[in-house]
N, C-alpha and C positions, 0 to 999 in steps of 0.2 A: 504494500499499500505507498503510496506515494506521499512526502512528509506533505506537499501542499493539499493533499485531500486531505490526511488529516487535521490538518491546520483548520479547514472547514468546521469539524467539526468537536472542536474544543467546547468542554464543559467546566466555567468554573467553578470552584468550590467541591467537585466531585471527590476530590483525595482527602477532603478534611473533614467530609461527613460522617456521623457514625451509620449512616444507612445511605451508603454514594449511591444504590441502584435506585432509591426514591428520587435523589437527585437528577441522576441521569431521565430518568423515566418524568418528571415533570418539566424537565429541560426540554427534551422533543418533543415532548407534547405540546409547549408551548410552542414550538417553532413549528409543530406540523399546521395547529390550528391557524395559528399567523398567516401563512403562506409561506414563510420565509425558506422552509423544505417542500417544496412542490411536488404533487404525485408523480411516482416514479423514482424519486430522488436516489440515488442506490447508499447505503452506509456504506463505512468502513467494515474491514474483516473484524472479527470482536477482538483476536488475540494482537495485533497491533494496537490496535485503538484503546483496550483495555490498557495495555502500558504506556501507551503516551497517555494516558490518565490519570496513571500511578493507581489503578484499582485493582481489584481482583475479576479475573475475567467472570468467575461463576457471577458474581455481582452483576455485571454486565448483561451476561446473558439471559437471567432473572428479570432484569427493566426491560429487555426487548421480548424477551417473551408474553409478559405482560401487556405490554405494546401491539403485541401482534393480538394477543384474546381477547382486547378490547377493538380490533379494527384500525388501528393506526398504521398498520407495517402489516407486510408477506412477507415470508420468505420458503424460499424452496431449494433445493439443492441446484448447485450451479444457477443459480437466476440471483444469489446473495439475498441481503435484508433492504427490503424498498419501501419507500413510502407508498402505501397501499393506493391505486391508481383507484378513482373514482369511477362507476360505469356510469354508461349515458344511462341504462335502465332503472327506474326508482326502488327504492329501497322497500321490504317491510321488513319489520322486526317482529320476532314473536317471541312477547315475555313471558316466562315460565316461573311457578313459583318456587318448583321443587328445584334440586340439582336430577338433572334428566340421568345421572348413572345410578341413582337408585333402581333394583332390581323390580322391584313392586311397580314403578310407573311408565311400564311398557303400553300401557293403551296412551297415554301421552306419548311416548314416542311413538309410537304408530300415528296419532293423528300429525303430530308434528311432521311424520316421513310424509304423507298424506299433502299435507299443507303445502311443503317444499315444491312437493310436483305438482300440484295445482297453480299455485302462483309464478311459478317457474313459465308454465305454459302460457299463462296471461302476461308475461313479458316482466316480469318482476325477480329484480334480485331479493334474496331471504336470509337475514341476519338472528339466529338465535340467541337469546339471551335468557338463563336461566337461574335456581339458585335463588333469586329475589328474598326470598322467605330470611337470605343470611342479613337482608338490610336491616332486619328488625332486632335490634340489642339495643338492651337497659341503658348502657352508655351513649348520651346522647349525643356527643363530639364524635363520638365514634361511626354511630349511624350518620352523622352529617357527611363524615368523612367518605365512607360507601356511596351514599347517594349523590354528592358530587363526581365522583369516579364516574360513577353512571352517566350521569346525567352529560358529561364531558363524552363519552364514548356515543353517546344517541347525539350529541353535537356533530361528531366527526364522521355518523352514520346518515344525519339529515333523513330521515325514514318518509315516504309518503304517509305510511301509516301503519297499525300497529294493531296484532293479534294477541288479545291479553288473557293468557291461561292459567287457571283458577288462581287466580290473584286478584284479589281490589287494590287498584293501585291507589285511590282514595286514600290507605291508609299510610301513606307516602307522601306526607300534602307540600314537602318541599319538592318534589318531582313533578305530581300531577299537573300542574297547572303548565308546567313545561312541554306538558306532550298537546302541541298544538296543531295534531293532525289524526284523522280519522282513526277511529279506534273498536274494534268489535271486540265483545268476551263470550270467552266458553266456560262453563262449567258445569261438572260433571253430573248434578242433578237440578231439578227443579227450583232450586233456592235463587238462580238469578243470572244473570248475563243477557246475553243477546242469541244467544245458541245453547240449550242444554239436552242433556238425554231423559227423557220421560221413562221413571224407572218401570211404572205399570205398566207397559205395552210389554217388557219382557216377561212381568209378572202373567200379564192376562195369554200370550200366546203359550207359556207353560202351562198355566192351565187348563187350557183348550186344551195341549196335547194330551195331557196325562188323563182328561172326563175320554178323550175320543180312545185312549189304549185300557178303558174299563175302569182304570183307578178309583179307588173311592175314600181311602184314608189315607190324609196327605199331610204332610209336615213343611211347615216352611224355617227355612235358616235365614237368619239376615244379620248383615253388620249394623251395629251400633254406634260405630268410631265418629269421627268429626267430619268425616265428607258422607256419611251414608245418613242423610236426611230422609229416611225410605218409609215413613210413617203414609204417604199415599199409595205406596206399593203394598202396604200391608193391611189396607180400607181395601184394597184391588183383589187382595186373596181373601179375605171373608165376604168381598161379594160374590168372587166367582164359585167360592164354595157351597155357596146357598144356589147360585144360577146353574153350576154345573152336576149340582145333585151329590156332592161329597157327603160321605155317613159323617165324619168328623174331622175338623179342622184344627189346627194348633201350630203356633209359633215359637221360636227362641231367636233371643239376639246374643250376639257372639261379641262382648267389649273386649275393644284392644286398645292400644296406643298413638295407632296411628298406621298411616299407609307404609307396613312393614313385616317382618316374617310374622311379629306378634299375631295378629289376625288369623295365619293359618296354624299357627302352634292352639291358640286355644280351641279355635274349631276341632281340631285332632284328638285334644283331650277332652274336649265336651261330648264329641261322637263316640270316643270309647266308652266314657260311661252310659250314654245314650241305649249301645247297643249292648251293655251289661244288663241297665235293668229291662231290657227287652225277654231277656231269659225267663223273668219270673212272671210273665203276663199271659193272659191267653191268647189266642191267635187275633181276636176280633180287636185288641188294645193294639197290636202292633200296626204302624204305618205300613202301606204297601208302595208308597212314594213319598221322597221326599226331593223337596226345591230349594236351592242353594242359590242365593242370591249376590256372589261374588265368587271370579273363580279362582283367588287367591286362597279365597275361604274354602273350596272344593276340594285343593289339593292336599287342605288337610283331613277332611273330609273322607277322601277317597284313599288316603293311609294310613288310617283308622279302620275303615271296612276291611282292608288290606290285610291287616296287622291284627286284629281283634281275635281273641282265640275262643272267641261265643260264634256258634252260627247264623249268619245273615241270611232274614228269609231270601229265599231263594226268587219269588217274585218282587222284590223291592227295585221299584225304577227310579232312577238317579233323572233331577234336571237340572241345569246350573245354568247362572246368567255367565255370559262369556263373550268376548268382542270377537268382532269379523277379523279371518285371516290370524288371530294368534291361538295357537294351540299348545295345551301341555300333556306329557304322556300320564295318564293316570291309568293305577291298577286297575281301576273297576269301569263295567261299563258306563259313561256318562253321555248323555243326550243334551246337548248345548242348544241355548238359544243365545243366538248372536245379536249382539249391538252392531248396527253398520257405522264403524267410524270412517269410511272414506264419505258418506254421506254427513257426517260433522264436519271436517274439512270443507266439502264442498259449500254447504253453507257460511261456512265461516267467509271463504275466500267470494262465494258471490255478492255478499252483505261488505265485507269489506272495499270489494272492487267498484259496485256502485258509489261508496261513499265517496273514494277517493277520485273517481269522474263525475262525480256529482251528477248521478244518476238518481232516479228515484228509488231509491232500496226496497228490498222486502219488508213486510211485515216483522217486528221482534215482540218480544222473543220468539223463536223458533226453540218449537221442541219437537226432537226425534221420536217419530212415535212407532217407529217401524223396528218389526224382530224376526228372527228366520232359526225356525226350527233345524238342526242337523242332529241325527241320527248321529251314533257310535260308529267309528271306521272298523 
Protein backbone atom coordinates (compact mmCIF):
# COMPACT_ATOMS: atom_id res chain seq x y z
CA UNK A 1 0.00 0.00 0.00
CA UNK A 2 1.54 3.29 -1.13
CA UNK A 3 2.35 5.78 1.58
CA UNK A 4 0.30 8.40 -0.26
CA UNK A 5 -2.84 6.32 -0.06
CA UNK A 6 -2.27 5.51 3.60
CA UNK A 7 -1.87 9.20 4.37
CA UNK A 8 -5.42 9.81 3.08
CA UNK A 9 -6.77 7.50 5.78
CA UNK A 10 -4.96 8.77 8.85
CA UNK A 11 -7.28 8.70 11.87
CA UNK A 12 -6.28 11.16 14.60
CA UNK A 13 -6.14 9.91 18.21
CA UNK A 14 -6.75 6.26 17.30
CA UNK A 15 -3.49 5.10 18.88
CA UNK A 16 -4.10 7.01 22.13
CA UNK A 17 -7.71 5.87 22.64
CA UNK A 18 -8.66 3.17 25.14
CA UNK A 19 -10.90 1.64 22.43
CA UNK A 20 -9.28 2.55 19.11
CA UNK A 21 -11.83 0.50 17.15
CA UNK A 22 -14.59 2.88 18.35
CA UNK A 23 -12.55 5.88 17.18
CA UNK A 24 -11.94 4.26 13.78
CA UNK A 25 -15.62 3.37 13.42
CA UNK A 26 -16.86 6.86 14.32
CA UNK A 27 -14.28 8.57 12.07
CA UNK A 28 -15.02 6.44 8.98
CA UNK A 29 -18.77 6.68 9.50
CA UNK A 30 -18.59 10.49 9.65
CA UNK A 31 -16.46 10.63 6.49
CA UNK A 32 -18.82 8.34 4.58
CA UNK A 33 -21.98 10.17 5.65
CA UNK A 34 -20.44 13.56 4.81
CA UNK A 35 -19.36 12.34 1.37
CA UNK A 36 -15.66 12.81 2.05
CA UNK A 37 -15.23 9.11 1.20
CA UNK A 38 -17.56 8.63 -1.79
CA UNK A 39 -19.14 5.38 -2.94
CA UNK A 40 -16.66 2.83 -4.21
CA UNK A 41 -13.71 4.35 -2.34
CA UNK A 42 -11.09 1.63 -1.77
CA UNK A 43 -9.79 1.47 1.80
CA UNK A 44 -6.19 0.39 2.56
CA UNK A 45 -5.26 -3.19 3.38
CA UNK A 46 -5.75 -3.72 7.08
CA UNK A 47 -2.25 -4.85 8.11
CA UNK A 48 -0.24 -1.86 6.77
CA UNK A 49 -3.10 0.46 7.70
CA UNK A 50 -3.08 -0.77 11.32
CA UNK A 51 0.70 -0.34 11.47
CA UNK A 52 0.39 3.21 10.15
CA UNK A 53 -2.25 3.98 12.79
CA UNK A 54 -0.16 2.21 15.48
CA UNK A 55 -3.10 0.04 16.59
CA UNK A 56 -3.71 -3.70 16.72
CA UNK A 57 -4.82 -5.21 13.42
CA UNK A 58 -7.63 -7.12 15.10
CA UNK A 59 -9.09 -3.91 16.49
CA UNK A 60 -9.12 -2.39 13.01
CA UNK A 61 -10.73 -5.54 11.62
CA UNK A 62 -13.40 -5.33 14.31
CA UNK A 63 -14.29 -1.75 13.36
CA UNK A 64 -14.47 -2.58 9.64
CA UNK A 65 -16.63 -5.64 10.34
CA UNK A 66 -19.13 -3.55 12.28
CA UNK A 67 -19.29 -0.93 9.52
CA UNK A 68 -19.81 -3.72 6.99
CA UNK A 69 -22.66 -5.18 9.05
CA UNK A 70 -24.23 -1.74 9.29
CA UNK A 71 -24.17 -1.30 5.51
CA UNK A 72 -21.45 1.36 5.21
CA UNK A 73 -18.78 -0.90 3.70
CA UNK A 74 -18.62 -3.99 1.51
CA UNK A 75 -15.78 -6.53 1.70
CA UNK A 76 -15.07 -9.31 -0.78
CA UNK A 77 -12.01 -11.43 -1.66
CA UNK A 78 -9.85 -9.83 -4.38
CA UNK A 79 -12.18 -6.80 -4.23
CA UNK A 80 -10.93 -5.29 -1.03
CA UNK A 81 -12.86 -3.13 1.41
CA UNK A 82 -14.78 -0.31 -0.24
CA UNK A 83 -17.39 2.24 0.68
CA UNK A 84 -20.61 0.53 -0.28
CA UNK A 85 -22.08 1.62 -3.59
CA UNK A 86 -25.67 2.78 -3.42
CA UNK A 87 -27.85 0.87 -5.79
CA UNK A 88 -30.14 2.71 -8.15
CA UNK A 89 -32.95 0.53 -6.88
CA UNK A 90 -34.94 1.66 -3.80
CA UNK A 91 -34.12 -0.10 -0.53
CA UNK A 92 -36.64 -1.79 1.77
CA UNK A 93 -35.48 -2.49 5.32
CA UNK A 94 -36.97 -5.42 7.23
CA UNK A 95 -36.88 -4.73 10.96
CA UNK A 96 -37.14 -7.84 13.12
CA UNK A 97 -37.49 -7.98 16.90
CA UNK A 98 -35.57 -11.23 17.50
CA UNK A 99 -32.09 -12.38 16.56
CA UNK A 100 -32.81 -14.55 13.53
CA UNK A 101 -30.12 -17.06 14.49
CA UNK A 102 -32.45 -18.35 17.23
CA UNK A 103 -33.57 -21.82 16.14
CA UNK A 104 -37.29 -21.56 17.05
CA UNK A 105 -37.72 -18.54 14.74
CA UNK A 106 -37.75 -20.66 11.60
CA UNK A 107 -41.18 -19.24 10.62
CA UNK A 108 -39.86 -15.65 10.69
CA UNK A 109 -36.80 -16.66 8.66
CA UNK A 110 -39.08 -18.28 6.08
CA UNK A 111 -41.33 -15.20 5.86
CA UNK A 112 -38.26 -12.98 5.40
CA UNK A 113 -36.97 -15.36 2.71
CA UNK A 114 -40.28 -14.95 0.85
CA UNK A 115 -40.19 -11.18 1.40
CA UNK A 116 -36.70 -10.94 -0.11
CA UNK A 117 -37.79 -12.85 -3.19
CA UNK A 118 -41.04 -10.96 -3.72
CA UNK A 119 -39.58 -7.49 -3.07
CA UNK A 120 -36.64 -8.14 -5.40
CA UNK A 121 -39.11 -9.23 -8.08
CA UNK A 122 -40.57 -5.70 -7.78
CA UNK A 123 -37.06 -4.23 -8.19
CA UNK A 124 -36.33 -3.41 -4.55
CA UNK A 125 -33.09 -4.02 -2.70
CA UNK A 126 -33.63 -5.64 0.71
CA UNK A 127 -31.71 -5.16 3.95
CA UNK A 128 -32.54 -7.02 7.19
CA UNK A 129 -31.90 -5.57 10.66
CA UNK A 130 -32.72 -8.01 13.44
CA UNK A 131 -32.40 -8.34 17.22
CA UNK A 132 -34.17 -5.04 17.94
CA UNK A 133 -35.12 -6.33 21.39
CA UNK A 134 -31.44 -5.89 22.30
CA UNK A 135 -31.98 -2.11 22.06
CA UNK A 136 -34.32 -2.22 25.04
CA UNK A 137 -32.00 -2.11 28.04
CA UNK A 138 -32.43 -0.64 31.52
CA UNK A 139 -29.42 1.65 31.12
CA UNK A 140 -30.86 4.78 29.44
CA UNK A 141 -27.52 6.05 28.10
CA UNK A 142 -26.66 2.65 26.66
CA UNK A 143 -30.07 2.42 24.99
CA UNK A 144 -29.62 5.90 23.51
CA UNK A 145 -26.24 4.89 22.07
CA UNK A 146 -27.66 1.75 20.48
CA UNK A 147 -30.62 3.64 19.01
CA UNK A 148 -28.26 6.29 17.64
CA UNK A 149 -26.14 3.64 15.89
CA UNK A 150 -29.29 2.16 14.36
CA UNK A 151 -30.43 5.60 13.22
CA UNK A 152 -27.07 6.18 11.56
CA UNK A 153 -27.28 2.85 9.79
CA UNK A 154 -30.79 3.66 8.52
CA UNK A 155 -29.59 7.07 7.37
CA UNK A 156 -26.86 5.40 5.32
CA UNK A 157 -29.38 3.00 3.76
CA UNK A 158 -31.99 5.75 3.08
CA UNK A 159 -34.86 3.23 2.77
CA UNK A 160 -37.93 3.71 0.61
CA UNK A 161 -39.97 1.75 3.17
CA UNK A 162 -39.92 -0.63 6.11
CA UNK A 163 -41.38 -3.98 7.05
CA UNK A 164 -41.76 -4.36 10.81
CA UNK A 165 -41.75 -7.99 12.02
CA UNK A 166 -43.12 -8.68 15.51
CA UNK A 167 -41.94 -5.45 17.06
CA UNK A 168 -43.74 -2.24 18.00
CA UNK A 169 -41.32 0.51 16.98
CA UNK A 170 -43.26 3.04 19.03
CA UNK A 171 -41.43 1.47 22.02
CA UNK A 172 -38.37 3.37 20.74
CA UNK A 173 -39.66 6.97 20.81
CA UNK A 174 -36.26 8.38 19.84
CA UNK A 175 -36.19 6.28 16.67
CA UNK A 176 -39.81 5.98 15.58
CA UNK A 177 -40.31 9.63 14.44
CA UNK A 178 -37.19 9.30 12.24
CA UNK A 179 -38.86 6.57 10.16
CA UNK A 180 -40.62 8.97 7.82
CA UNK A 181 -41.14 6.39 5.08
CA UNK A 182 -44.00 3.94 4.42
CA UNK A 183 -44.09 1.09 6.91
CA UNK A 184 -46.06 -2.15 7.15
CA UNK A 185 -46.15 -4.43 10.17
CA UNK A 186 -46.60 -8.15 10.77
CA UNK A 187 -47.59 -9.92 13.95
CA UNK A 188 -48.04 -13.69 14.22
CA UNK A 189 -51.43 -13.28 15.93
CA UNK A 190 -54.45 -11.05 15.44
CA UNK A 191 -53.32 -8.80 18.30
CA UNK A 192 -52.21 -6.07 15.92
CA UNK A 193 -50.29 -5.07 12.80
CA UNK A 194 -51.22 -4.59 9.14
CA UNK A 195 -50.96 -8.32 8.40
CA UNK A 196 -51.63 -11.09 10.93
CA UNK A 197 -52.33 -14.82 11.00
CA UNK A 198 -55.82 -15.74 12.19
CA UNK A 199 -55.31 -18.67 14.60
CA UNK A 200 -58.98 -19.64 14.26
CA UNK A 201 -58.51 -20.84 10.67
CA UNK A 202 -56.05 -23.57 11.63
CA UNK A 203 -58.22 -24.77 14.53
CA UNK A 204 -61.39 -24.83 12.41
CA UNK A 205 -59.79 -26.73 9.52
CA UNK A 206 -58.26 -29.21 11.96
CA UNK A 207 -61.56 -29.81 13.76
CA UNK A 208 -63.36 -30.26 10.45
CA UNK A 209 -60.76 -32.82 9.37
CA UNK A 210 -60.98 -34.75 12.67
CA UNK A 211 -64.77 -34.88 12.45
CA UNK A 212 -64.55 -36.17 8.87
CA UNK A 213 -62.25 -38.95 10.11
CA UNK A 214 -64.88 -40.07 12.61
CA UNK A 215 -63.11 -38.79 15.73
CA UNK A 216 -65.33 -37.67 18.62
CA UNK A 217 -63.17 -37.19 21.75
CA UNK A 218 -60.74 -34.31 21.20
CA UNK A 219 -58.06 -32.69 23.35
CA UNK A 220 -56.64 -29.28 22.40
CA UNK A 221 -53.06 -28.47 23.45
CA UNK A 222 -52.12 -24.82 23.10
CA UNK A 223 -49.34 -22.44 24.11
CA UNK A 224 -49.80 -19.88 26.85
CA UNK A 225 -46.63 -17.92 26.03
CA UNK A 226 -46.22 -14.22 25.48
CA UNK A 227 -46.84 -14.26 21.72
CA UNK A 228 -49.68 -16.79 21.77
CA UNK A 229 -52.93 -14.92 22.36
CA UNK A 230 -55.03 -17.94 21.41
CA UNK A 231 -58.24 -17.21 23.32
CA UNK A 232 -60.09 -16.72 20.01
CA UNK A 233 -58.72 -20.04 18.78
CA UNK A 234 -60.04 -21.73 21.95
CA UNK A 235 -63.43 -20.13 21.40
CA UNK A 236 -63.41 -21.60 17.89
CA UNK A 237 -62.48 -24.97 19.38
CA UNK A 238 -65.49 -25.00 21.71
CA UNK A 239 -67.82 -23.84 18.93
CA UNK A 240 -66.57 -26.64 16.66
CA UNK A 241 -66.90 -29.24 19.43
CA UNK A 242 -70.60 -28.48 19.42
CA UNK A 243 -70.97 -27.90 15.67
CA UNK A 244 -69.24 -31.17 14.62
CA UNK A 245 -70.79 -33.30 17.36
CA UNK A 246 -67.72 -34.20 19.43
CA UNK A 247 -68.71 -36.17 22.53
CA UNK A 248 -66.42 -34.30 24.87
CA UNK A 249 -63.71 -31.71 24.44
CA UNK A 250 -61.12 -30.19 26.70
CA UNK A 251 -57.96 -28.13 26.39
CA UNK A 252 -54.64 -27.67 28.14
CA UNK A 253 -52.34 -24.64 28.19
CA UNK A 254 -48.58 -25.23 28.16
CA UNK A 255 -46.71 -22.43 29.94
CA UNK A 256 -43.20 -21.54 28.89
CA UNK A 257 -40.81 -18.58 29.07
CA UNK A 258 -40.86 -17.62 25.39
CA UNK A 259 -39.91 -18.75 21.91
CA UNK A 260 -37.30 -21.26 22.95
CA UNK A 261 -36.76 -24.90 23.82
CA UNK A 262 -38.78 -24.61 27.02
CA UNK A 263 -41.97 -24.84 24.95
CA UNK A 264 -40.90 -28.23 23.58
CA UNK A 265 -39.70 -29.50 26.97
CA UNK A 266 -42.87 -28.45 28.80
CA UNK A 267 -45.00 -30.20 26.14
CA UNK A 268 -42.81 -33.32 26.49
CA UNK A 269 -43.16 -33.51 30.27
CA UNK A 270 -46.89 -32.82 30.27
CA UNK A 271 -47.59 -35.39 27.53
CA UNK A 272 -45.74 -38.08 29.49
CA UNK A 273 -47.97 -37.37 32.50
CA UNK A 274 -51.06 -37.31 30.29
CA UNK A 275 -50.39 -40.73 28.74
CA UNK A 276 -49.70 -42.24 32.17
CA UNK A 277 -53.07 -40.95 33.37
CA UNK A 278 -54.83 -42.78 30.52
CA UNK A 279 -53.72 -46.12 31.95
CA UNK A 280 -56.27 -45.97 34.75
CA UNK A 281 -59.15 -44.51 32.72
CA UNK A 282 -61.99 -46.31 31.04
CA UNK A 283 -61.76 -46.31 27.25
CA UNK A 284 -64.63 -43.84 26.86
CA UNK A 285 -62.64 -41.20 28.74
CA UNK A 286 -59.44 -41.46 26.68
CA UNK A 287 -59.21 -38.96 23.76
CA UNK A 288 -59.18 -40.44 20.27
CA UNK A 289 -57.59 -37.31 18.75
CA UNK A 290 -55.15 -34.60 19.77
CA UNK A 291 -55.00 -31.08 18.32
CA UNK A 292 -51.68 -29.26 18.94
CA UNK A 293 -51.53 -25.53 18.21
CA UNK A 294 -47.77 -25.16 17.67
CA UNK A 295 -45.24 -27.27 15.78
CA UNK A 296 -42.39 -26.64 18.27
CA UNK A 297 -44.73 -27.93 20.95
CA UNK A 298 -45.58 -30.83 18.63
CA UNK A 299 -41.93 -31.95 18.74
CA UNK A 300 -42.18 -32.43 22.49
CA UNK A 301 -45.55 -34.20 22.21
CA UNK A 302 -44.26 -36.58 19.52
CA UNK A 303 -41.11 -37.37 21.49
CA UNK A 304 -43.16 -38.20 24.58
CA UNK A 305 -45.59 -40.43 22.66
CA UNK A 306 -42.67 -42.32 21.11
CA UNK A 307 -40.79 -42.79 24.39
CA UNK A 308 -43.56 -43.46 26.91
CA UNK A 309 -43.64 -47.00 28.33
CA UNK A 310 -47.45 -46.76 28.51
CA UNK A 311 -49.39 -48.06 25.53
CA UNK A 312 -50.80 -45.22 23.38
CA UNK A 313 -54.25 -45.96 21.85
CA UNK A 314 -53.81 -47.11 18.26
CA UNK A 315 -56.70 -44.95 17.06
CA UNK A 316 -55.16 -41.73 18.42
CA UNK A 317 -55.05 -39.22 15.56
CA UNK A 318 -52.82 -36.14 15.91
CA UNK A 319 -53.23 -32.86 14.02
CA UNK A 320 -50.70 -30.05 14.52
CA UNK A 321 -50.61 -26.44 13.38
CA UNK A 322 -47.61 -26.08 11.10
CA UNK A 323 -45.95 -23.67 8.69
CA UNK A 324 -45.83 -24.03 4.95
CA UNK A 325 -42.65 -25.75 3.63
CA UNK A 326 -41.15 -26.22 7.13
CA UNK A 327 -41.14 -29.86 8.21
CA UNK A 328 -39.86 -31.60 11.32
CA UNK A 329 -39.19 -35.36 11.50
CA UNK A 330 -41.64 -36.70 14.07
CA UNK A 331 -41.39 -40.21 15.51
CA UNK A 332 -45.18 -40.63 15.24
CA UNK A 333 -47.63 -39.90 12.37
CA UNK A 334 -48.76 -36.25 12.45
CA UNK A 335 -51.29 -34.54 10.19
CA UNK A 336 -50.19 -30.96 9.43
CA UNK A 337 -52.53 -27.99 9.18
CA UNK A 338 -50.30 -25.52 7.34
CA UNK A 339 -50.33 -21.74 7.48
CA UNK A 340 -49.27 -20.24 4.11
CA UNK A 341 -46.21 -18.13 4.98
CA UNK A 342 -45.77 -17.16 1.32
CA UNK A 343 -49.19 -15.48 1.51
CA UNK A 344 -48.11 -13.51 4.59
CA UNK A 345 -45.10 -12.19 2.65
CA UNK A 346 -47.21 -11.51 -0.45
CA UNK A 347 -49.72 -9.41 1.50
CA UNK A 348 -46.94 -7.43 3.19
CA UNK A 349 -45.22 -6.84 -0.15
CA UNK A 350 -48.41 -5.69 -1.89
CA UNK A 351 -49.30 -3.33 0.92
CA UNK A 352 -45.82 -1.77 1.20
CA UNK A 353 -45.40 -1.40 -2.57
CA UNK A 354 -48.76 0.39 -2.79
CA UNK A 355 -47.76 2.78 0.00
CA UNK A 356 -44.33 3.48 -1.50
CA UNK A 357 -45.80 4.16 -4.95
CA UNK A 358 -48.68 6.13 -3.41
CA UNK A 359 -51.35 3.92 -4.86
CA UNK A 360 -54.47 3.05 -2.93
CA UNK A 361 -53.34 0.25 -0.60
CA UNK A 362 -55.46 -2.76 0.35
CA UNK A 363 -57.62 -2.34 3.44
CA UNK A 364 -55.92 -3.24 6.69
CA UNK A 365 -55.59 -5.21 8.86
CA UNK A 366 -55.24 -8.18 6.53
CA UNK A 367 -55.91 -11.49 8.32
CA UNK A 368 -54.53 -14.66 6.78
CA UNK A 369 -57.47 -17.03 7.13
CA UNK A 370 -56.42 -19.94 4.91
CA UNK A 371 -55.02 -23.23 6.20
CA UNK A 372 -54.31 -26.52 4.40
CA UNK A 373 -54.49 -30.08 5.71
CA UNK A 374 -51.45 -32.18 4.77
CA UNK A 375 -51.54 -35.89 5.76
CA UNK A 376 -48.30 -37.48 7.02
CA UNK A 377 -45.88 -38.66 4.36
